[in-house]
N, C-alpha and C positions, 0 to 999 in steps of 0.2 A: 561826163563833164570835162572840159579842157581847162587846165590850170593856167593861172597867171604866170608871167615870166618869173622864174626862180622861186616860186611858191610851192612848197611840198604839199602833196595830196592830203596829208594828215590835217593841214590847216583849214580844210574844207569839211571836216567831219561833222560839225554842227549843222551846217548848211545842207549837207547831203542828207542827213537824217530828217531834216525838216521837209525837204522835197519828197523823200522817200515815204513820209507819213501821208502824202497824198495818193499813194498807191503805185509807186514806181520803184523799180530796181535802179539804183543810182550807182554808176561806176565812175570812180575818180582815179585814173591812171597816172603815174609819174612817167615822164618822158624825158630822158636825158640825151642831149645832143649838142653838137657845136654848130654854130651858124655865124654868118657875118651880119652885124647890125646895120641900121640904116645910115650910120655915119662911118661905115667901114671897119668898125671894131670887131674883133673875133670874141664871141661870147660862148662859153661852155657852161651848161647847167640844165635845169629843169625848164624846158621850152616846148610848148605845144606844137604839133604839126597836124596837117589835115588827115594823114593816113591813120591816125589813131582812131578816127571815128569808125572806119571800116574794120580795123583790127579788133576793136572792142565788140562790135556787132558780131563778127565772126566767132569770137570767143564766147559770147553769150549763147550763141547757137550750140556750141560745144557743151557749155555748162548745162543748158536746159535739157540736153539729151543724155547727160551723165547721171546715173542713179546715185552716184557718190557725191554729187554736188549739192551744196546747201540751197541752191536755187533750181533744183531739178523739177522740171515741168511746171514752173510758175512764171516764166518769162514769155511775154508776147513779142517774139523776135520779128514780127510783122510790122510793129510800130516803134520807131525810134524817135526820141526827143533829144535835142542837144542844148546843153548848158555850157557857159563859159564865163571866165573872168579875164578882163583886161586883154592881155596878149592871146589868151585862149579864146576869147570872143572874136578877136581879129581873125584867127585861124577859122573859127566857126563861120564867120561871114563869108570867108572864101569857099568853105565847103558848100554853104547854101547856094552860092553862085555856080557851083560845079566847074571851078576854074583851079588851076594850079598856080597859086601865088608864090613866087620864088622865096619870099621871106618864111613861109610855113609849108613849103612843098618842094619836092625835087622830082624831076622826070615828068610824070603826068598824074592826073587824078580823075577818078570817076566817083561821083556821089552815089551812095547806096539808095535805091529806090524806097527803102523802108523809112527814110528820114522824113518826118511829117511836120515838125515844128521846132523852133529854137528861141531861146531867151538868153540874154547875156547881160552881165553886170560890168560897169566900168569900162565900157568898150567903145571904140570908135574905129572907122575904117577910112584912113587916108591913103591915097595912092598917087605918087609914092609915099611911104610912111614918113610922118612928121613933115609933110610938105605944105600942110594947110589946104590941100586940095581934096575935096570929097567927091569921088566919082559916083556915078549912078550904080546902085547895087541891084543886080538882076536876081531877085529872089525866087523867081519862077513860080509864083503863087504859093510859096511856102510861108506860112505865118511866122513872123519875126517880131520879137519884142526886145526893147533895150530898157534896162533899169540903170539909172545913173544917180549918184549921190550929188547933192548941190554944193557940197564942200570938198569935192574930189580935187586934190592937189596934184595929182599925177596926169589924169585925163579929164580935164574940166568939163563941166556939164554942157557947155557950148558945143564941144566936139561931138558929144553924143547927140545932141539936138541936130547938128548938121548931117550926121550919119543917118539919123532917122528920116530926115527929109529926102535923102537919096534912095531909100528903099522903095522900089518901084511899084510893087504889088501889095494891095491889102489882101488879108488883114495884117495890121501892124499896130504896135503900141510903144509909146515912150512914157516911162514911169519915172518921175523925178522923186527921189527919196530925200526928203528934207533933213538936213543936219548930218548926213552920212559922208564920209570920205572914201577914198579909193579902196580901203580894206574893210569896209562894212560888211563884206561877205565872209571874211575869214574869221577863225575862232577868236583871234585877238587883233587889236589895232596894230599897225606897223609904224611906230614913231620915227623910224629911220628913213623909210622910203616915201612917206607922205608927210610933208611939212605942216599940213593943216589938221588940227585935231577936231574930231566930230563933236557935235553937240547932242547927239542921240546915242544912247548907250549901245554897246555892241550886241547884247542879247536881243534888243528890239530890232536893230538893223537886220541881223540874220533872220529873225522871225518874219519880218516884212518881205525881205528878198525871197526867202523860202516859200512864203505863202503865195506871192504873185507868180513866182516861177511854177510852183506845183499846179496852181489853178490855170495858168496859161496853157501848160501841157494838158491838163485834163480837158480843157475846152476843145483843144484841137487834135489830140490824139485819141480821146475817149468820147467825144461828142457830148460832153457834159453840159447840159443847158444852164445849170445854176452856176457853174464856173464860167461859162460864157457870159452870163449876165453880170457877174462880178467884175470881169475884166473890162467889158465894154460899156457897162451902164451903171452899176451901183457902187463898185469898189472905190471909186474916187471920192465918194461922199461918206462911205463907211470907214475908210482908213484915213485917219487925221494926219498921218506921216507922209502921204504921198500926194502928188498932183499928176494927172494922167491926161494925155492926148492920144487919140487912137483913131484908126480907121477899121471898123469891123468889116467882115465879109458881106457881100451883098445878100447872100443867103446863108443860113445855118442849118 
């Protein structure tokens, strides 16, 4: 999972555990670096970048082969799913396109072939950043889903919807989480960075985001038919906290 800007990995512990409960090893690394923001400002702090995806996969291969590792021989390193929040989701969408976006990458980038699916929260992809222009996203048949809070005061729902429209290849999904703000995914709401207070409690939002994340990955990494049905057919009716639009694959 790629963290949101300036958000510590520990703030995702509840969400990570929820996704892990669906049968995944979830890795949330901190990544501190200095970059130039879209307005020319210099920013130093916890900021995701594309190369983390490759680095984490490489490390998981090491851990899976190490008899002293707590995850020795339990990781399927041939199937990689990508999660992200906000700025981390932006980096993730660049990864999906197999491009080196200068905001989240330097030099060059090559997407690992093990990457099979991705789902992001509170994310949009404007190019250039904050320009209001949403370029086509060449996801190259990799399934992509976006979850967005309807009360997001940092990256409003309309931006997520505009990003969804630009995802070129099905399968894809846009999951609107009613009453959640930008920090519905973190252990606690952030009253400083999002001016809008959620109307849905934090435990519920984490559970909803974790469930849809876990089932989306199960559908596309593990070929789980029940998970597939939930994402594309029944979940919209079964979960009163969401509204979903989607384009399923032509075959499953």
